[in-house]
FIDRENSE-949921 format. One record per residue (C-alpha): residue number from 1; residue in three letters; x, y negated, z. Coordinates in nm, 4 decimals, decimal comma, padded with zeros to 6 digits. Each point is the difference from the previous one (the first is absolute). Last residue first. Layout:
% residues N
  num  residu      east     north        up
  NUM     Ala         X         Y         Z
...
END
This chain:
% residues 82
  num  residu      east     north        up
   82     Arg   09,3239  -08,8623   11,2971
   81     Gly   00,2444  -00,3035   00,1779
   80     Gly   00,0395  -00,3707   00,0246
   79     Ser  -00,3089  -00,0736  -00,2058
   78     Ser  -00,0868  -00,2194  -00,3915
   77     Ser   00,0966   00,3285  -00,1846
   76     Thr   00,0872  -00,0266  -00,3729
   75     Ala  -00,0147   00,2821  -00,1948
   74     Ser   00,1401  -00,2274  -00,2744
   73     Arg   00,1436   00,1546  -00,3411
   72     Leu   00,3150   00,0018  -00,1545
   71     Thr   00,0457   00,1606  -00,3512
   70     Ile   00,3648   00,0864  -00,0513
   69     Pro   00,0519   00,0193  -00,4330
   68     Leu   00,3332   00,2283  -00,0401
   67     Gly   00,2852  -00,1638  -00,1328
   66     Pro   00,2125  -00,0120   00,2810
   65     Ala  -00,1453   00,2935   00,2398
   64     Leu   00,2118  -00,0416   00,3495
   63     Ala   00,1847  -00,3573  -00,0989
   62     Lys  -00,3536  -00,1602  -00,0510
   61     Ser  -00,1035   00,0821   00,3004
   60     Val   00,2898  -00,0485   00,2532
   59     Pro   00,0049  -00,3115  -00,1642
   58     Cys  -00,3648  -00,1165   00,1431
   57     Val  -00,1466  -00,2208  -00,3045
   56     Lys  -00,3218   00,1120   00,0560
   55     Ala   00,0022   00,0675   00,3861
   54     Val   00,0428  -00,4559   00,0158
   53     Glu  -00,2933  -00,0261  -00,1822
   52     His  -00,2170   00,1921   00,2530
   51     Leu   00,1760  -00,1099   00,3108
   50     Arg  -00,1094  -00,3947  -00,1920
   49     Ala  -00,3586   00,1749  -00,0287
   48     Arg  -00,0174   00,0694   00,3074
   47     Gln   00,1006  -00,2583   00,1921
   46     Glu  -00,2241  -00,2196  -00,2111
   45     Ser  -00,3250   00,2030   00,1554
   44     Asp   00,1209  -00,0354   00,2719
   43     Leu   00,2014   00,2140   00,2426
   42     Asn  -00,0915   00,1745   00,3397
   41     Gly   00,1882   00,2958  -00,0536
   40     Glu   00,0571   00,3942  -00,2211
   39     Ile   00,0801  -00,0505  -00,4000
   38     Thr  -00,0690   00,2845  -00,1611
   37     Leu   00,1494   00,0503  -00,3502
   36     Glu  -00,1479   00,2524  -00,2645
   35     Val   00,2508   00,0960  -00,2405
   34     Asp  -00,0578   00,1131  -00,3558
   33     Ile   00,3035   00,1248  -00,1746
   32     Ala  -00,0225   00,0808  -00,3426
   31     Thr   00,1725   00,2040  -00,2737
   30     Phe   00,2230   00,2900   00,1248
   29     Thr   00,1390   00,2736  -00,1744
   28     Val  -00,0950   00,3216  -00,1376
   27     Gly  -00,3184   00,0868   00,1466
   26     Thr  -00,1124  -00,2731  -00,1781
   25     Ser   00,0745  -00,2519   00,3136
   24     Ala  -00,2233  -00,2269   00,2578
   23     Leu   00,1303  -00,0564   00,3293
   22     Thr  -00,2083  -00,0990   00,3332
   21     Met   00,0818  -00,1701   00,2456
   20     Arg  -00,1124  -00,1256   00,3752
   19     Ala   00,1776  -00,2981   00,1409
   18     His  -00,0150  -00,0657   00,3724
   17     Met   00,0149  -00,3218   00,1606
   16     Gly   00,0164  -00,0986   00,3779
   15     Thr  -00,1079  -00,2854   00,2856
   14     Val   00,0936  -00,2707  -00,2723
   13     Pro  -00,0817  -00,3684   00,2031
   12     Trp   00,1630  -00,2183  -00,2243
   11     Gly   00,3046  -00,1818   00,1084
   10     Lys   00,1023  -00,1485  -00,3132
    9     Arg   00,3320   00,2075   00,0280
    8     Glu  -00,1606   00,3139   00,1167
    7     Ala  -00,2471   00,0352  -00,2598
    6     Phe   00,3083  -00,0631  -00,2390
    5     Arg   00,1557   00,2529   00,2297
    4     Arg  -00,2564   00,2725  -00,0618
    3     Val  -00,0413   00,0204  -00,3940
    2     Thr   00,3457  -00,0113  -00,0631
    1     Met  -00,0197   00,3015   00,2166
END
């Protein structure tokens, strides 16, 4: 929600967002989280980069996994749909 609100405040045309999360574990505990973020809409590369940075510091992700390394990867889409 943080990324979407940021984009709305800026007036950027985000038409959709999807996150795919993969958890790494030792079988007993989680050791890392990998997130692939897709941002849809007619955005330029600077806007996409800024939204990616906003996602990295999202307080929700920090609260969900305190202390776990989180890798955020872009899988951005330039179109308004899939």
